[in-house]
C-alpha positions as CSV (number, residue, x, y, z in Angstrom):
1,X,12.7,-12.2,-13.9
2,X,9.8,-14.6,-13.8
3,X,8.9,-16.6,-10.7
4,X,6.6,-19.5,-9.9
5,X,4.0,-21.5,-11.5
6,X,2.2,-23.9,-9.1
7,X,-0.1,-23.0,-6.3
8,X,0.7,-24.6,-3.0
9,X,-1.9,-26.0,-0.4
10,X,-2.4,-23.8,2.6
11,X,-2.0,-25.4,6.1
12,X,-3.9,-25.0,9.2
13,X,-5.1,-21.5,10.3
14,X,-2.5,-19.8,12.5
15,X,-3.2,-18.3,15.9
16,X,-3.1,-14.6,16.5
17,X,-4.0,-11.8,18.8
18,X,-6.2,-8.8,18.1
19,X,-4.0,-5.5,18.9
20,X,-5.4,-2.2,19.4
21,X,-2.8,0.6,19.2
22,X,-2.7,4.3,18.4
23,X,-1.2,6.0,15.3
24,X,1.5,8.5,16.0
25,X,-1.1,11.3,15.9
26,X,-3.5,9.4,18.2
27,X,-5.9,7.7,15.8
28,X,-7.2,4.5,17.2
29,X,-6.2,1.5,14.9
30,X,-6.4,-2.2,15.1
31,X,-4.4,-5.2,13.7
32,X,-3.5,-8.8,14.1
33,X,-0.3,-10.1,15.6
34,X,0.9,-13.6,14.7
35,X,3.9,-14.8,16.5
36,X,6.1,-18.0,16.0
37,X,6.5,-20.5,18.8
38,X,10.2,-19.6,19.1
39,X,10.8,-16.1,20.3
40,X,12.1,-13.7,17.8
41,X,12.9,-10.2,17.3
42,X,12.1,-10.2,13.6
43,X,8.6,-8.8,12.4
44,X,6.9,-8.0,9.1
45,X,4.5,-5.2,9.0
46,X,1.8,-5.4,6.4
47,X,0.1,-2.3,4.6
48,X,-3.2,-3.3,2.8
49,X,-4.5,-1.5,-0.4
50,X,-7.5,0.8,-0.7
51,X,-11.0,0.7,-2.2
52,X,-12.6,-0.9,0.8
53,X,-9.8,-3.2,1.9
54,X,-9.5,-4.6,5.5
55,X,-6.9,-7.3,6.8
56,X,-9.8,-8.8,8.7
57,X,-11.9,-9.6,5.5
58,X,-9.0,-10.8,3.4
59,X,-8.4,-14.4,2.6
60,X,-4.6,-13.9,2.3
61,X,-4.2,-12.7,5.9
62,X,-4.0,-16.1,7.3
63,X,-2.3,-17.6,4.3
64,X,0.5,-15.2,4.4
65,X,0.7,-15.4,8.2
66,X,1.3,-19.2,8.3
67,X,4.2,-19.0,6.0
68,X,5.8,-16.0,7.7
69,X,5.4,-17.7,11.2
70,X,6.8,-21.0,9.9
71,X,9.7,-19.0,8.6
72,X,10.4,-17.5,12.0
73,X,8.8,-14.0,11.5
74,X,6.1,-12.4,13.6
75,X,3.5,-10.9,11.2
76,X,1.6,-7.7,11.9
77,X,-1.0,-6.8,9.3
78,X,-3.1,-3.9,10.6
79,X,-6.2,-1.8,9.3
80,X,-4.8,1.7,8.6
81,X,-7.1,4.8,8.6
82,X,-7.8,4.1,5.0
83,X,-9.5,0.7,5.6
84,X,-13.0,0.1,4.3
85,X,-14.8,2.9,2.4
86,X,-16.2,5.1,4.9
87,X,-15.8,4.9,8.7
88,X,-15.5,7.1,11.9
89,X,-12.1,7.3,13.5
90,X,-11.5,8.0,17.1
91,X,-8.6,10.1,18.2
92,X,-6.9,9.4,21.7
93,X,-7.7,12.0,24.4
94,X,-10.7,13.3,22.7
95,X,-14.4,12.4,22.1
96,X,-14.5,13.9,18.7
97,X,-14.3,11.6,15.7
98,X,-13.0,12.3,12.2
99,X,-14.1,10.7,8.7
100,X,-11.9,7.9,7.6
101,X,-11.9,5.0,5.2
102,X,-10.6,5.0,1.6
103,X,-13.2,7.9,0.9
104,X,-11.5,10.5,2.9
105,X,-7.9,9.2,3.4
106,X,-4.9,11.2,2.2
107,X,-2.0,9.0,1.3
108,X,0.5,11.0,3.5
109,X,-1.6,9.9,6.5
110,X,0.3,6.6,6.3
111,X,3.3,8.2,8.1
112,X,1.6,8.4,11.6
113,X,-0.1,5.0,10.9
114,X,3.2,3.3,10.2
115,X,5.0,5.1,13.1
116,X,2.2,3.9,15.3
117,X,2.8,0.2,14.3
118,X,6.5,0.5,14.8
119,X,6.0,1.9,18.1
120,X,3.7,-1.0,19.2
121,X,6.1,-3.7,17.9
122,X,9.1,-2.1,19.6
123,X,7.2,-2.0,22.7
124,X,6.8,-5.7,22.4
125,X,10.5,-6.4,21.9
126,X,10.7,-6.5,18.0
127,X,13.8,-4.8,16.8
128,X,14.3,-6.1,13.2
129,X,11.4,-4.7,11.3
130,X,10.4,-5.2,7.5
131,X,7.7,-3.2,5.7
132,X,5.4,-4.9,3.1
133,X,2.7,-3.1,1.0
134,X,0.3,-4.3,-1.5
135,X,-1.2,-2.0,-4.3
136,X,-1.8,1.4,-2.6
137,X,0.3,-0.1,0.3
138,X,3.2,-0.2,-2.0
139,X,2.8,3.4,-2.8
140,X,2.6,4.2,0.9
141,X,6.0,2.7,1.3
142,X,7.5,5.0,-1.0
143,X,5.6,8.0,0.5
144,X,6.8,6.9,4.0
145,X,10.3,6.5,2.9
146,X,10.2,9.9,1.4
147,X,9.0,11.6,4.6
148,X,10.6,9.3,7.2
149,X,13.9,8.2,5.4
150,X,15.6,7.6,8.7
151,X,13.1,5.1,10.0
152,X,13.1,1.7,11.8
153,X,12.7,-0.8,8.8
154,X,15.6,-2.8,7.5
155,X,13.8,-3.6,4.2
156,X,10.8,-3.0,2.0
157,X,8.7,-5.2,-0.2
158,X,6.5,-3.5,-2.6
159,X,3.7,-5.5,-4.3
160,X,1.8,-4.4,-7.3
161,X,2.1,-0.8,-6.7
162,X,-0.6,1.1,-8.8
163,X,-1.1,4.1,-11.0
164,X,-4.6,5.3,-9.8
165,X,-3.5,8.8,-11.2
166,X,-3.3,7.3,-14.6
167,X,-6.5,5.4,-14.2
168,X,-8.6,8.4,-13.6
169,X,-6.8,10.2,-16.6
170,X,-7.6,7.1,-18.8
171,X,-11.3,7.3,-17.4
172,X,-11.8,11.0,-18.0
173,X,-9.7,11.9,-20.9
174,X,-7.4,14.9,-20.9
175,X,-10.1,17.6,-20.8
176,X,-12.2,15.8,-18.3
177,X,-9.2,15.3,-16.1
178,X,-8.1,18.9,-16.2
179,X,-11.7,20.0,-15.4
180,X,-12.1,17.4,-12.4
181,X,-8.8,18.5,-10.9
182,X,-9.9,22.2,-11.1
183,X,-13.2,21.3,-9.6
184,X,-11.5,19.4,-6.7
185,X,-9.3,22.3,-6.0
186,X,-12.2,24.6,-5.9
187,X,-14.2,22.5,-3.3
188,X,-11.2,22.2,-1.2
189,X,-10.6,25.9,-1.3
190,X,-14.2,26.5,-0.4
191,X,-13.8,24.1,2.6
192,X,-16.1,21.7,1.1
193,X,-13.3,19.0,0.4
194,X,-15.3,16.4,2.6
195,X,-18.4,16.4,0.3
196,X,-18.7,13.4,-1.8
197,X,-18.1,13.4,-5.5
198,X,-20.8,12.6,-7.9
199,X,-21.2,9.0,-9.0
200,X,-20.3,9.9,-12.5
201,X,-16.8,10.3,-11.2
202,X,-16.7,7.5,-8.7
203,X,-19.1,4.7,-8.0
204,X,-17.6,4.4,-4.5
205,X,-18.1,7.0,-2.0
206,X,-15.1,9.4,-2.2
207,X,-14.8,13.0,-0.9
208,X,-13.1,15.7,-3.1
209,X,-10.1,15.8,-0.7
210,X,-9.4,12.1,-1.4
211,X,-10.0,12.3,-5.2
212,X,-7.6,15.3,-5.5
213,X,-5.2,13.4,-3.5
214,X,-5.2,10.7,-6.0
215,X,-5.4,12.6,-9.1
216,X,-2.8,15.2,-8.5
217,X,0.0,14.3,-10.8
218,X,2.5,16.0,-8.6
219,X,0.9,14.8,-5.2
220,X,2.3,12.1,-3.0
221,X,-0.2,9.4,-4.4
222,X,1.4,9.5,-7.8
223,X,4.3,7.1,-7.1
224,X,4.0,4.8,-10.2
225,X,2.9,7.0,-13.1
226,X,3.1,3.9,-15.7
227,X,0.5,5.5,-18.1
228,X,2.9,8.5,-18.4
229,X,5.9,6.2,-19.2
230,X,3.9,3.7,-21.5
231,X,1.8,6.2,-23.4
232,X,4.3,9.2,-23.6
233,X,1.8,11.5,-21.6
234,X,3.6,13.9,-19.4
235,X,1.4,14.8,-16.3
236,X,3.9,15.1,-13.6
237,X,7.0,17.4,-13.2
238,X,9.1,14.5,-11.6
239,X,7.9,11.1,-12.7
240,X,8.7,8.2,-10.2
241,X,10.4,10.7,-7.9
242,X,9.7,8.9,-4.6
243,X,10.6,5.4,-6.1
244,X,14.0,6.8,-7.4
245,X,14.7,7.9,-3.6
246,X,14.3,4.4,-2.2
247,X,17.5,3.9,-0.4
248,X,16.9,0.6,1.7
249,X,17.0,-3.0,0.3
250,X,13.8,-3.5,-1.4
251,X,12.0,-6.1,-3.5
252,X,9.4,-5.1,-6.0
253,X,6.9,-7.8,-7.3
254,X,4.1,-7.8,-9.8
255,X,2.0,-10.6,-11.1
256,X,2.2,-11.2,-14.9
257,X,-1.7,-10.9,-15.2
258,X,-1.9,-7.7,-13.1
259,X,-5.1,-6.1,-14.5
260,X,-4.0,-2.6,-13.4
261,X,-0.6,-2.5,-15.4
262,X,-2.1,-1.2,-18.6
263,X,-1.9,-4.6,-20.3
264,X,1.9,-4.8,-20.4
265,X,3.3,-5.9,-16.8
266,X,6.8,-6.7,-18.4
267,X,7.2,-3.2,-19.9
268,X,6.1,-1.6,-16.6
269,X,8.6,-3.5,-14.7
270,X,11.2,-2.7,-17.4
271,X,10.5,1.0,-16.7
272,X,11.1,0.4,-13.0
273,X,14.3,-1.4,-13.7
274,X,15.7,1.4,-15.5
275,X,15.4,3.9,-12.6
276,X,15.7,1.6,-9.5
277,X,18.5,2.2,-7.2
278,X,21.3,-0.5,-6.8
279,X,19.5,-2.0,-3.7
280,X,16.3,-2.6,-5.4
281,X,15.3,-6.0,-6.9
282,X,12.4,-6.6,-9.2
283,X,10.7,-9.7,-10.3
284,X,7.5,-10.9,-12.1
285,X,5.3,-13.9,-10.5
286,X,3.9,-15.8,-13.2
287,X,0.1,-16.8,-13.4
288,X,-0.6,-14.0,-10.8
289,X,-3.1,-11.1,-11.0
290,X,-3.1,-7.8,-9.1
291,X,-4.0,-9.5,-5.7
292,X,-1.9,-12.6,-6.2
293,X,-5.1,-14.7,-6.0
294,X,-4.3,-18.3,-5.5
295,X,-0.5,-17.5,-5.3
296,X,-0.5,-16.2,-1.8
297,X,1.4,-19.2,-0.2
298,X,4.1,-18.9,-2.8
299,X,4.2,-15.1,-2.5
300,X,4.8,-15.5,1.2
301,X,7.7,-17.9,0.6
302,X,9.2,-15.6,-2.0
303,X,9.2,-12.8,0.5
304,X,10.4,-15.0,3.5
305,X,13.3,-16.4,1.4
306,X,14.3,-12.9,0.1
307,X,14.4,-11.6,3.8
308,X,16.4,-14.5,4.9
């Protein structure tokens, strides 16, 4: 199913509040809370992608917020512990800090991050919650649902979920991929997982622990193994296992020009449609890239209409 053609003009910048809150394991996080003039119990939580992302730096944050608030939803995008590339994270009740950012995050860390956001919104009176994730954020929804199937969210929206495991395999080739996985296991076993990998492997600063988390075909990160499906390469034991488990109403969207979909968005979406549960809907947004650049207003309208 294809959706949309024309970009719509954005309105005035919406007002918001900076919210500091703790993840369920005490890590200090921050986000922006946009609230409609008329009181509501409905709220949308936004999970950003990886690779240096930040909701505070993203052009789409205000664009989406304006549409969601106009539709009667509160909107809570927040920076999870994987925001930016490398940063220090503080944990409540201790003076010690730990390394964070995309270079050190493990995707399963999304569970306490999301639980912390839920606790904060419930404290403020929001009881009808919906979870939206873009790029790695979409992968995180599936991971969160796997580890916390009984959770507070009414529905999920997964936007442009990615196959980073496949990207590494494509970059390194079969033998290089196997060698790098073995090297990562070795460094982690030697308690040197926090060391940064060589630039020949990643131009962005990444630890061996984070690289292994992404590359491991049977790990949590590998939610959307499109390369395996499209090229007939078998890397994982149970492809799409977390996606198959989604049991709540879910909307899955991809742009028809997504630059990380192996050049065949329609086929990738078709693969998902064959294994999606009965409560999962899939659609393709026309003239949209991986980030839905220039289509943010329309994207927000599609989400709000689907939720309504």
